[in-house]
C-alpha positions, -999 to 999 in steps of 0.1 A, spaced: 0 0 0 28 24 8 46 17 -26 11 27 -45 6 56 -24 44 65 -33 39 60 -70 7 78 -68 23 107 -54 56 110 -79 29 106 -107 9 135 -95 39 154 -88 53 148 -123 19 158 -139 16 190 -118 50 203 -127 42 195 -165 10 215 -160 27 244 -141 54 249 -171 26 246 -197 2 272 -180 34 293 -174 38 299 -213 0 298 -220 -6 325 -191 22 347 -211 6 342 -243 -29 350 -230 -15 382 -212 -1 393 -244 -35 388 -261 -51 408 -231 -27 436 -235 -33 435 -273 8 432 -277 18 417 -308 52 420 -300 52 399 -266 30 375 -285 53 369 -312 79 359 -289 58 325 -287 55 323 -327 77 293 -347 98 306 -371 67 302 -394 33 303 -386 -2 297 -400 -19 329 -393 -55 334 -401 -73 370 -391 -108 377 -404 -103 370 -442 -66 371 -443 -50 336 -442 -17 323 -448 18 308 -437 39 338 -424 72 343 -409 74 352 -374 81 388 -381 54 393 -408 30 376 -385 37 402 -359 29 431 -382 -3 417 -392 -12 411 -355 0 449 -346 -21 462 -371 -52 443 -360 -45 453 -326 -43 487 -336 -75 486 -354 -94 466 -327 -84 479 -292 -86 447 -268 -113 453 -242 -107 416 -226 -102 381 -235 -117 351 -218 -107 312 -225 -136 292 -234 -115 257 -238 -81 246 -237 -68 208 -242 -44 187 -259 -18 158 -258 17 156 -253 35 177 -278 3 195 -288 -19 222 -270 -48 244 -280 -69 271 -266 -103 287 -279 -113 323 -267 -133 350 -268 -117 384 -277 -138 416 -269 -127 445 -287 -138 482 -295 -151 467 -327 -167 437 -315 -161 401 -303 -139 377 -322 -131 339 -315 -95 333 -309 -79 298 -315 -43 289 -312 -19 259 -312 11 255 -295 34 225 -302 67 215 -287 98 224 -310 131 214 -294 125 220 -260 103 250 -264 64 253 -270 56 276 -298 25 288 -314 23 268 -348 -14 282 -356 -31 315 -345 -67 323 -356 -88 353 -352 -125 352 -366 -156 366 -365 -179 354 -337 
């Protein structure tokens, strides 16, 4: 019984540490979205990212995606961002949320994958709700 409790405790600690490291990155991404800060958000972009903002969809370099997002945030002042759902498995996680702006509410989706030892955004979408 003691061995079972020990294994259970070690397993719980491992998953807690994994969740904390993921949440720290997601927290920074969420903070950047809430602030409408494209520069801070782009720190978590992969070198190329599938970016879809309203009707503009393509694969862009990190710097191109930053400029496009910066333009979006300049036109749509962020009022709030609320997480609706998040999940994933192993090397890949996603988040869906609502972005309230001065020009309406949008649905935000992003996909984070592990590249090397970093979790980087592979896809980022902003759609009309």
